[in-house]
N, C-alpha and C positions, 0 to 999 in steps of 0.2 A: 561337581566339585570345582572349586575355584582354581584357576591356573596360577602359575607363579607370579604373574604380574598383578593380578587382582588380590593375591594373598599378601604381597609385600607391604610392610608397614612403612608409612610415610606421614608427614604432617597432612592434616586433612585438606588444606588449601591446595596441596599438590595432587592429592588423590581425586579432588573434584575435576582437575583437568584431565586426568587419566580416565575418569568415568565418562566425561563428555566425548572424548575421543573414541571410546569403545562404543558409545551409543550413536556414532556417525557424525558428530560435530567435527568441522574441519577449521573453522575460523572463529577467533575471539576478537571482539572489538572493545577497546577500553583505554584506560589510563591508570598506571600504577601509582600507588601512594603508600605511605608508611602503614596505613590501616589494612590495606588489602594486598600487601606485597607477598604474603604467603600463597595467595592464589596464582601468583606469577612463578613460583618455585617450580612447578611441574609442566608449564606450558611447552617448553622446547623438548623436554624428555618425553612427553606424551605425543609430540609430533604435531601439535596444533600450530597454525599460524596466527600471529597476533598483529592486529592493525592498530597502530598508535594514533588515536584521534587528538585533536588539539583542544577539544572541549567535550565534556560528557554528553552534551546535547548532540554533538556531532557523532559520537560513538553510537548513541542510540539510533539516530537516523541512518547511519551506515548499516547497522545490524537490521534495521527495518528493510532498507533497500536490498540487502543481501537476501533476506527472507522472501521478499516479493519476487526476486529474480530466480531463486532456486527452488522455492517451495519448502526449504529446509528451515529449521528454527534459526533466528539470528540471536547470538549470545553476546552479551556485554558484561564486563567486569568493571565495577565502580567502587569508590571508596565511601566510607561512612559519611553522613551529613550532606555537605554540599555536593559531593559527587553524585549521590542519589537524587538530590533535589534537581541537579542540573539535567539528569536523564528523564525526569518525570514528564516533560513535554513529549519526547518521543514515545514514552510509554503510553500516554493518553492517545497519541496519534495511532499507534499500533492497536490500542484497544478498540478504538472507533472503526478502524479499517480492517479488522479481522486479520491481523498479521501476527505470526508466531514469534514473539520477542521475549526472550528469557533474560532478566536482569539478575546478576548475582552480586551482592554487595556485602561488605563487612558491616559489622555494627559494634557498638560498645558492649563490654561485658556486663556493666552495671551502670544504670542510669538513675534509679530511684534514690540510692543513698550517696551518690557522688555527683557533684555538680561542677561545672566549669571545665569539663574535660574538652580536649581537642575534638572538633567536629560534632559536638553533642547536639542532639535534637530532643525535643520533648517526647515525640513518639514517631520515630522513623518508620516503623513498620505500618502504622495507621496512615501516615502521610502518603506512603506509596500505594496503599490500598484504594485511595481515592481516584487513582488513575489507570488501575489495571484490574485484571480479572480476580487475582488474589495475591496477597502479600503475606508470607509466613517466615517465621524465625526457626532456624535449625539449631538446636542447642546440643546436639550430638551428631557424630558422624552418621550413625544410622538414619537419623532424621534427615540430614542433608541428602543422603542417597535416596531416600524414600521420596522427598519432595522433588528432586530432579527428575526421577522416573515418572512422578505424577504429572509434572508439567509436560514432559515430552510425550507421554501417552495421551494427555488431553489434547495437545496440538494435533495429534494424528487422528483422533476419534471425535472431537467436538469442534465447535466453532473456535478457530484459533484466536486467541487474545493475549496480550501481554501479561506476564506474570513476574513476581519478585520474590526471591529467596535471599534472606539476610542471615549471615553466620557470624556469631561473636568472634572477635579477634583472638581470644584465648582458645577457642575451639578450632579455628583455622590453624593455629600454631601447634596444637597438640597432635601427638602420634595417633594414627588411625589405621585400622586394617582396611584393605582394599575394598572397593565396591562389589556388590554381588553381580553375578552374571545376569545377562538379559533373560528375563522370565517369559517363557511361552512365545507364542506368535505375536507379531506386531498387531497393535489395535487398529481397527478400521472405522470409518464413520458409519453411523447408522443408516441402513437402506430403508427406503420407503417400503411399506407393506404392499405385497402383491395385489391384495384386494383393492387397496386405494388407487393403485395404478390402473387396474382393470375398470374400476368405476369411472375414473376420469377419461379412459379411452372411449367408454360408452357415450359420455357427454360430448367428447370431441367428435365422435361419429355423427351425432345429431346436430352439431353446431354448423351454422353457415358462415359466421363471421367471427371465428376464434382468434384470440390475440394473446401472444406470449410476451412477457416482459422478463428479460434476463438480467440479472445482477452479477456482481463480482464473484459471488458464490458458485456460479455456474461456469467459471472459466476453465475448469478441467473437463467439461462435458464434451463427449464425442457423440456424433450422431445427430446434432442439431439440425443440420441441413435436411437430413433424411426425415426427421420428425416433422419439420415444418412443411416439407413437401407433401407428406402423406396426410397431413391434417388440413392443408390449404390455409394455414394460419398466417397472419401478419405478425410482425414483431417490433418491439423497441428494445433497446438496452439502456441500462443506467450508464453513467460515465465509466464506472468500474468494469462494466460488462462488455465494453466495446471490444469487437473481434470475436465474440461468441457467435455472432451471426456474420456471414460473409458480407463485405460491403456491397457486392453486386446483387445480392438477393433482391428480387424485384418487389417483394412485399415487405421490405424492411424500412421502418421509419427512421432508423438510426438512433443516436444517443440524444434525442430531442425531447425527453420527457419534461424538461423544464420550460419548454414553450408553452405558453397558456393554451394555445390551440390543441395541444396534445390531448387535453381533457375531453374536447369534443370528439376527437377520433376514438378515444377509449370508450366514451359513452355510446358510440355506434356499434361496439362489439357485442356479440351475444354471449360470449364466454371469455373471461380474462384469467390467464394463469400466470402468476408472478413466481419466478423460480430463482432462489438464491439472492434475494434482494430484500432489504429492509423496507423499501419505499419510504425512506427517510426524507426529512426536509431537504437535505443536500442532494437527494435524488430527483425530486419532483418540484421543489420550491413552491409548494402550496400545501394546504391542510389535507385535501382529499385528492385521491387519484383521479376521480371523475367517472368511475364505472357505474353503469346502471344494471348491468347484467351480473350474474353470479361471478364472485371472485374466488379463485383457488389460490392458496398460498402453499408453496413447497420450500421448506427451509430446514436446515439442521438444527436451528435455534428455536426452541419452543416459544420463547417470548415474541418473536417475530410473527408467529402464526395467529396470535390473538390481539393484534395491535388495533389502533383506531381506524384502520382501513376497513374493518368489519368483513373479513373473508367469510364466506359461507362454507368452504371446505378447507380443512387444515390437513396437510400431509407432511409429517415430520420425517426428514431424511436427507441424505446427501444428494445434492443437485445432480452431480455427475451420474450417480447410480440411477436416479429417477429418469433422466433423459435416456440412459441406455435401455432401461426397462421399457419406457413408453415407446421408444423407436422399434421395439421388437413386436409391438401390438399390430394386429391387422385391422386397419381402419377403413378398408374399402377404398373406392376412388375418392380422391379429395374434391369436396364441393365447397367452393369458396365464394363469398360475396364480395371479397376484396378485389381491387384491380390495381395493376401496376401503375396505371395513369393517376389514380387518386393519391397513391403513395408519393409518386414523383412531384405531384402538384403540391402536396403538403410540404415536402422537404424544400422545394424551391421557395415557397412562401416563408418558411421559417428561416431559410438561409438569408432572405432579404431582410427580415426582421434583425437578425444578428448583425448584418452589415450596417444597418441603420444605427443600431445600439452602440456598435463599436467601429466607427468609420476608420478606414485605412488599415485595419488589421488583417482582413481576409487575404489580400494579395500577398502579404508577408508570410502568412500561414501556409498558403498554397505553394509559394516558392520554396519554403523550408521543407514541406512535405515531399515535393518533387525531387529534392536534393539529398534525401537520406536513403540508406539502404532499407529494403523491405523488412529486414529482420531487426531493425533497430529497436532497442528498449528505451523508453523515454520516462524521465522523472521531472515532473513539473512542480511549480510552486504556486503560491497564492498570488497571481498576477493576471491582469486583464488579458494578456496574451494567451495564457492557458485557459482562461474561462471560455474564450471564443473558440479556441482550438478544440476543446473537448466536445463541442457540439458539431463541428464540421470536419474534423480529421478522422475519417474512418480508418479502423485498424484492420490489418490483414490477419492478425492472430490475437487471441485473447491473452490477457496478462502482460501486455507489452507497453502499457501506459500506466504510470503509477502517479498518484496525486494525493496530497493530504486532504482527503474528502471531508471526513467527519469533523475531526478536531479543528482542522483548518489552520495549521500553524505556518508562519512565515519561516524561511530559511531551510525548508525541508529538502529541496531539490538537489542542491550541490552535494551534501554528504550522502544522501540516499543513492544518488547516482554512482558515487565512489563504491558504496557497498554493492550495487548492482553490477558494476564493472568487475569487481573482485569475484562476484559469483558467476560471471559469464566470460571467463577469459577468452580473448581472441574474437569475441562477438561485439558488435557496435552498441554503444550505450551513449545517451545524450541527456543533458540536463537543460531544462528551460526555467529561467528565474527572472524576476523583476528587479529593478535597481534597488528598491528599498529591502526586499527580502534577501538579497545577496549580502547585505551588511551583517545579517543575523549569524551566518556561518562561513563567511569569507575565509576565515583562518583554516578551514579544511582543504583549501587549495594546497597547503603544505603537504598534507597527507597524500593528495593525488599526485603531486610532483615526486614525493618520496617513493611512491608505489610505481612510477612510471606508466601511468594510465593514459591511454589515448582517449581522452574524454572531452568532446566539444561541450562547452557550457554557453548556451545562448542567453545572453543577458539583454533583456528588453528594457530600455531606458526611456520612459516617458517623463522623466524629471520630477515625478511626484507620486503620491499615493493616489492614483487616478481613480480606482474604483471607489475610495472613500470620498474623494472630491465629488464624484458623480452622485453618490448616495446623499451626501450633505445638500447638494443642489437640489435633488428631488425632494428632500425634506424641508426645503426653504430655510436652510441653515447656511449662513455665509461660510464658505470653505475656510477651515482654520486648521493649522498644523498638518498640512498635507504636503508641504514642500520642505525638503531637507537638503543641505549641501552635499553634493556627491563628489567623490574624488575622481581623478582620471583612472577609470576602472582598468583600462589597458595597462597603464603603467603599474598599477597596483598588482595585477596578475603577474606582470613580468618580474616584479620584485620578489614574488614567491617562487620564481623559477618556471612559471608557466608561460605558454605562448599567448599571443593575442592577435586579434584581427578585427578590423572595423570596415566591413565592405561598404562601398559607396552606393552600390545598386543591387537589385535583386538578382541580376545577371551574374554577379560575382559570387553568389552563395555556393553554387555547386562545387567550384574549385576550392573554396575556403573549407567547406565541410569535408571534402575528400581528403585534404591535407591533414585536417584535425583528427580524423578517425584512424590515421596511422602515424601520428606524430611522436608516439613514445612518451608523451607528457600531455597534461590538459591544455586546452586552448580556449581562451575566453573569446567568444565571438560577440562583438558589441554592436547592437542594433538599436536604432532610434526611429521614430516616425518619419524622419527625413529620408529614409532609405527608399521610400516609395516616390520620392520627387515632389 
């Protein structure tokens, strides 16, 4: 039987906020407008916190960062037309990186027979569908409730990806009965079949050079160290999988799959098991993984299991449940053909390659890594600093470094870090962004100041689109349109009410960062290649 709160009649826009609160949502990111104002009627009454972004793109990235930090869905409210268009980039990013982002927008009541309306699009629902898992219109209150529950249940039980629900303005304004109570037990991800795990354990017992590759889908897995020890396996992680394997594991090759030489290492394995990873272009930066031995794919998404990498064994299921089940198998004494010496030699060689490719960056990265707390959560942007750091900065815990891996959008780090800081109150959060990417979402500094977030923002200013300049040079194209006029970033940050610092040497970083993590407002930390002297 419905309780008094769910039975109460309210405009549907208000009922949606009450339903989300009842389903465990705590924070809404967005911007109100005349078309979606009914969605704001019930926010305070429902007990939700609303974070006012300066741009819908910022709202989407904040919701993304919040979702990555907490594991809960990130929810955003936007208006018809331009509001929806502005958040489509974050929707595309969340889709590619398996982030549970739910976007709720208003839409016009009639578009076929009426033209020239405010915020009108030819087909808003279809436009959103191009960058998310699904985009649907709720034309009744019952449909809105059903679609919200569908989205939340799919986030919990399937590969989480962005979803969009639009509700006509008239339907948002109309009186509606309360949402239904939560039905049954919470849905859970599909577990791998016991017989599939048992067969794989037999293969591992017979293998002498097994190799695991862990992706971001394995970030919740427990027992990885036990499993690796019992199998004698070596390991790689993707960038998103960093921290799944402890940095000091002697047979861990790190997040170096993009190194061309990793293909030779993988070819030397006699069994390769890829867990919770697409092995996408942005994971390996080549067409083929390089394996010559049987490849086993373990993933919750069936489309990943049958991709161009040509796996011989397909195990559909949640990565964490798979690791837990395999850890319980008795594989006997580990027999390994891997040695810590060969792993260390490969890592040293690849580190030298990174240093040669991006001269001057590694000392800055090392100094920064030594200066931050162990439990810091980092959000990085599309910048050369992050590209190098992702290969050499080992993480102590999984799910603590977030990057716009797949879609690869600029401007992600600042607002995403704001969302992450909101999701982890009292815990250290940091952004790393380049000078050009900072321009995309600089306005969200206002939100960070308003919220009183102790958020260090590392701005790496090499004065250009350095990665594009290097790519043009390699392609024998005279670098063009890679240099833009930059403002005085420190003064710009201060104009928003943030703090700023421009350390002159790497020795100054620890004190600057310590102050920034407890400043009570964001601190822009301005770094240039000159800091290395």
